[in-house]
N, C-alpha and C positions, 0 to 999 in steps of 0.2 A: 344567806349574805345577800345584801341589796346591792344591785349592779348600778354603777354611776352610768346614767343614759349618755352623757357627753363624752365620756371615756370608758366605755363598756369593757374593754379589754385589760384594764390596769391591773387586775388582779389575776389574769392569766399568766402566771408565771410557769417557768418549765417544771417546777414541781407540781404545781396544780394541773397541768395538762398530763403528766404520768399518773398523779393520783387518781384523776378522773378515769382514766382507762383502767387502772387497777381496781376501782371501786365496781366495776362490772364484771370481775373475774377474769379479765385478760391481764397476765403478768408480764410487765414492761420490763425491758433490759437496760433501761436508761438512754437509748439513742432516740434523737427526735430531731426532725428536720422541718422547718418552716416552710410551708409551700406557697405559691404565689395566689394571694387572695386579699382583697381589701373589704369586701362586705361582711364576709364571715372570716374567721381564722381557721386555717387548715395545716395539719402538721403530718408527716409521716412519723410513724412511731414503730421501734423495734420491741418484738416480743421476744420472751425468754426461750422460744423454741427456734429462733432463728428467723422467723418471718417476720414481715412488716404488714401494719394496716395504715390506712389513712383516716385520720379523725377530724371531723368537722365541728367547730364550735359556733353555733349560729348566733347571729348578731341579735342580742336582746331587743324585744319590742317590734320587730320587722314581721315576722310570721307568727301566727298562733301555733300552739301545739296541734290543732286539729289541721292547720294548712301544711304543716311540716309532714304529718303522718299522711295527709292525702297524697302528697308528693312521693313519698316512701311506697305507697301501695301502687301507684301508677309504675314506677319503677319496677316493683316486684313483678306486677303483671307482664311488663315486657321480658324480664329475666325468665318468667316461668315458660314464655313462648320461644326461648333461645333467641331472643333478640338482642344483641350485645349491649346492654346497658348495664352500670355497675350499681346494684341495689345495697341498701344499707344492711348491714349484716344484723341479724336477730339474736339477741342475747337474753335469756330467760323470757322469751316471748315478747321482748320489745325491741324496737329499732331506735326509739327516741330516749335519751338517758339525760338525767342531770346531776351536777355535782357542783355544790358551792355556788349555786346561782346561774351556773352556766348550763344550757342544754347542748347537746351533743349526739353525734351519730358516728358509729365506726363503719368502715368501708375496706373491702379487700384492695390491696394495692394493685392497680392496674396501669403499668407503664406504657409507653409507646412514644410515637414521633407524630407530627402533623402529617396529615394525608397529602399526596402529591396531586394536587388539584389540576396540574397540567396533564395528567394521564386521563384521557376518556374513560379507560376500564375503571379507574379507580372512583370517578364521579358516577358511573353507573351503579357501581356497588354502593355507595353512599345512598344513592337515589333509592336502590331497592330497600336498604333498612330504613330510610325514612318513610318510605310507604308502608313498611310493616309497623313502625311506631305509630303512624297516624291511624292506620287501621285498627289498632288498640285504643288510640286516643279518641276515635269516634264513637266506640262501644257505649261509653257513658260520659257524661260531664263531670267536671269538677264541680263540688257544692260549696267548698270553703274557699277556694283560691279564686282570686279575682280574675277580670278579663284584661287582655291586652287591648285597650281602646282608646279612643280620641280623649275622653274624660281623664283617665288615669295616666296616660302617657303624654298627653298634649296640654290641655286646659289647665289642670292642676298645677302641673310642674311650672308653666308659664306664670301663673298667678302667684306661686310661691316666690319665684325669682324676682318678679316685679314688685310685689308687696313687701318683700324682705329688705329691700334696698340694697340689693347686692351691687348695682350698677349706679354709676354717677348720674345725675339728674338728666344731663344731655343724652348719653347713652341710652338710658332707661327709656325716654321718649321713642328713641330710634328703634330700640329692640321691641318695645310694645308694638309700635306699628307693623314692623316686618314679621314679628312671630305671629301676629294676629292675621295678616296676610297669608301666612303659611298655613295656619289652622284652617282658614276659610277653603283654600285649595284642598288641603287633606279632607276636608268634609265633603266637598264637591266630589272628590275621587271615590269616596267610601259610598255616596249616594249612587254614583254611576255603576261602581262594581258590585259583585255579588260574592257571597263566601259563606261558609259553614263552619261555625266556631267549633272548635275541638280541642282537647288537651295535646299541648305542644311540649317540646323540649324548652323553646321560648328564648334560648341564647345559643343558637346552633352555629357557631362559628369555628374556624379551623382549630382553634386552641381547645375546643371541648369536644373534638374528636381526635381520637388518639389511634393511630395505627401501628399494628404489631406484625412482624414478618416471621414469628415463631412457627414452626411446622404445625404444631398443635393448636395455634391460634392465630391464624393468618387474618388480616383484614381489620376493620374499624371497629372501636367500639366507643359508645358516648357516655360522656361524664357530665356532672355539674348540672343537674336538673334544678337548681335554686331558683331560676326565673320561669319555672313552668308554670303556664297559665293556660286559660281558654283563649283562643285566637284562630286567626285564619292560618291555613296549611302553609301559604307562601312565605309567612313569618320564618320557618325553619329551612328556607331555600336562599333568601336574598343575600344573606352575610356570606354565603359560599360562591357567591358569583363572580367575584373580582371586580375589576374596573375597565370601562369602556364597553361600548355596545356590543362590539363584535366578541369580545371575550365573555361577557354576559349571556349573550345568545348561546354561545358554544357550550358553556358550562351548563345552562339551563337544560338545554336540549338533552344533554347525557343524564343529568339528574333526573329529569321527567322521564326518560326512556326506561330507567331502572324503577322509578317510583310507581309507574303506571302497570308495572307487573302485579302489584300488590294493592293498589289504592287508586281510586279515581281523583283526578285533579281538574277543578274548573279553571280554564284559561282566564276567565274574566278576572280571577285574583291577580293575575300579573299587573293590573292597573294598580294595585295596592303596594307595589315595591317600593317606589319613591316616597309615598305617604309613610310607610311604616320606617323608612330610613330617616325621615324627617322627625317622625315622633320619637326615635330613639335619641337623636341628637337634642331635643328639647329636654327629654328626661334625663339624659346624661349629665347635662349642666345642673339641674336641680339635684341630682343625686349626689353630686360632690359637694354642693352647697349645704345639703342637709347632714352631711358627715363631717363638716369642717372642723368641728370641735374634737373629732377623733384624731389623736396626734399623727396616726399613720397617713392622713390625708394631705395636710400641709407639706409634709415631707415628699410625698409621691407626686402631688399636683401643685408644684410651687408656682406654676404659670398661672394658676387660676386666679380668678377675679382682679385681674389687672385690666387696665383700658385695652390693651393689646388683646386680651382673651376675648373681652367682648365684642371688640371691632372685627375680630376674625369669626365669632359666632354668627354675627350679623350678615357678614359677607357669606359664611357657609349657608345660612336660611335663605338668602337671596339666589344662590346657586340652586338650592332645592327647589324653590318656587319655578324656577326656569325648568329643571329638571322634571317637575310635576306637569308641566305644560307640554313635554315632548311625547311623541308616540309611544305607546306601550310596547315592550318587548313582544315580539311574535315569535312562537315557537311551533 
């Protein structure tokens, strides 16, 4: 079946979801629940033995098979070392499957809640596991997956937005100037800093770290490595730091206290926190714009592409320019 790139999930009906899982020999019981995901489509599906699995249908044309499998192998490496990441299940020797034009993977269901980031012991615990993840991530590079860098997360998204005429003429001029100024500061901070590129989680925020209190499985586990790329270690820290310099310093100190039990951390990377935050903001707007033909996006992001939206993004970038001129966090 040829998948329509503008509306890639139009044919992903409830029957198609169950039939896809059945096609690899897992017998479904008809139960399914859509989980929160916009880039891919993710469902909890019941099996006839009373258990549940999580099924991820990959967005067509985003990652190649080789790139998806490279992510699967990284997570499998982590699981083999008893690091709490959730690997894709291997069925008949494969972790990536296809059905009616859709590629999908199946994962063991792993429930939990967001970690209590106000607890220093929890932060240290997370830091220890991040250190172990990065120790594995340093062992070898990704070959197929791209890097998180200025070109892919800043320059190209900015060009896409400006050349795509998403902004009115007056706001486009202002956005072009402010975003270029932001990129200039980012480049300067990258030139001043130093980092070693490694395989990362890539999107390590509290929603992708699930905490369980089960006697047999207490602690965190890491999910959704879909944005895993090569990049600086600090990328997997900054989204966990909260707001305000005092809170960020306190959280970072605890995370690094646990992290450095298992991996070295170059403090010069701390200069990249605000540049990485700025790159994410640039990339995020372009991500929504690229997906605008997908019916799920106008429904979920109805405020996108209004004059107020772009005015807020311009203000946000100006604030980030100021933030990048402040002193780096010291721990």
